[in-house]
N, C-alpha and C positions, 0 to 999 in steps of 0.2 A: 845591172844592166849595163850592156854595151853602149859606148857613145852615140853610136849611128841608130840606137832606137830610142834615144831620146828626144823629147818634144824640143822642136828646135824654136827658139823664139827672139822675135826683134822687140826690143825696147825702144819707143820713139816718144823724148821727152826733152823739152830745151832746157831743163833744167838738171845738171851734173849728178846733185845730190839726189834726186828723186831716181834717176837711172840708176846709182849705185845701189840705193836703197831695195830697188825692183830686183836688181840683179843678184843681190845677196840673198834675197827671200827665194827666190827662183831657183838658185843654183844649190839652195839645201835640198833640194827635191831629187831623188835618185832617178826620177824618171823625166827630167825635164832641163834645159840648159840656155842660158842667153847665149846666142850665136852672134848677134849683131845688135848695134845701137845706132839710133839718128837722132839729131837734135832739131829737125825742121821737117817739114812736111815734105819738100823737093827733096831731101836725102833719103828719106822712108820710101818714095816712089822709087828712086834710082836704086836703093838697095834691095828692094822688094824685086826687081828685074834680076839682079844678079845671086841673090842669097835664096829665093823662095823658101823663108820660114814656115814652118808649120802654124805659127800663131804671131801675130802682131798685137803688141800692147801699144795703143795710139794714143797720145794725149790730145785732147779736145782742140785745145787753144796753143797755137805753135805759130812764130814767127813766121811770115810769108804766106803760105796756103795753109789754111787749118786743118786740123787733124779728120774734120769730115770730109773737106774736100779732097785732101790725100787718099782718104779711103774710098772715095767713088772713083777717083783716077784707078786705083789698083783694082777695085772690082769689074770695073768696065772691061778691064784687059784678061782680069783672072777671077771670073764669077765664083770660084771654090777658095778665094782668100778667106782666112777664119781672123778677123779682126775684133778685137775688144777694146770699145773705147774708154779711155780714163778720162776723170774729169772731177775737177771741184765743183763743178755747176750740178745742179738737180733741176733746172728749169724745163719745161715739158717740151718745149721748142728745141732746146739742145738734144734732149733723147730722141725725139722724133727726126730731126735733121741727120744725127748719127745713123740711126738704125735705117732710114730712107737711103743713105749714101750707102749701106751694105754690111754696116759692122753687124756681128753676131750675137754682142752682148754690151750692156752698158754700166759700167763700174764708177762709183765714186771713190777718189783718192782716199777717202777716210775708212773704206771697207776693210773688214779684219783680214790677216794675212791669208787664214784659212778659205775666206770667202774668194780671194782671188786665186787661190790655187786649186779650188773646186772649179771656178769658172773656166777657167785655161783646161783642165780635164773634159769638161763639159764640150766646151766649143769645140775642141780637139776632136771630140768623139763625133763630131757633126751635127751636134745641136745647138739650138740657140739657147741664150740664158737671160732670162728677164727675171729680175726680182720683184715679188710683190709691190715693193715701193715703186720702181721704175714703171711696172706695168700701170700702177693708178695714175701715174703723172702722164703716160702713154695715153690712157684712155681720156683724161682732162684734154689732152691736146686735140685729140679727134673729134671732141664736141665743138670745136672752136672752128669757124671760118677762115679760109685762107687769104692771106693779103696778097695782094698783085705787087709783081714785082715795082710798079711805081707808087703803091703806097707805101711798100718798104722803103723806098728813097725817101717819101716824104717823112716817114715816121722816124728815119735815122735822122733827119734834121731838126725834128721836133725836140727828140732828143736832147741834142745839141743846144736847145733853146733858140733858134733859129724862129723870125716871126713870118707870117704868112708870105710877106713882102719879099724876105730875105730868100725864102724857098723858093718863090717865084723866079728871082734872079738866078740862084744855084742850079735850077735845074732848067732853066730856059723855057718856062710855061708861064700862063698868064694867072696872074693872082686868083682870079674866078676859080680857076681849075684847081689850085691849089686849096681852095676852101671847100670844094667839092670833095676832094681826096681825104681832106681832114675828117670832114663830117662821115665818109664811109669808114674811116680808121676808127672814130671813137665809136661807131654803132657795132664794127667787128670786134673791138675790143670790149665793149660792153661798158664803157667809161663815157663820163660826164664832161670832161674836160683835158686840156692838153697836158697839165699835171699828172692826172690819173691815168692817162696814156702813156707819160713816160714811165712812171713807176710800174705800171703792168708790163710794159714791153721790158723793161729790165729783169722784173721778177720772174717772168715767164722764160726769159732767155732768148726773147725774140732779137732782142740788141743788145750788143755787149758795148761798154765802155771801153776805148783802147787805154 
């Protein structure tokens, strides 16, 4: 197969060893080749403008802007961008945010090599690729009500162990308003207390510890 007929792939990951591993696996295939690499979301956006790869393998968690944010930025300007999200996280919120941002597929980094290669070919053919496991997690996410942006702000501080008084000070709002937000958060997450809210937020991928 001629080089110019190969599927040109950009690999985005902040870990050099991961990029090398992906590059080695991909370059074994006669119909695809890694054409460019990036280690941050900002670099990925810039390189996409320059290279216009056929496929982007995008790490979800990156320094600076996240993989989901980089995906959204690229897809807003290039709606036909074919981006596959790679992640160590299988939380339903991570999957939802990635697909909402424009990713065509969501793969765990523990996926078998043949699953990665098959996904690249499927997405390159213009299709979305959602595994049964990812589909199940996504369906679970759709059953939960959305948290507002302010509720997300409060939840992030709850996860960090801040009290209502501290949250009120951090967000420059009244403590009674914080209590209302906390009540709404507990109801939406279907939990009974702040500890359960923290556990659920981390398990579902709503919040990530830095």
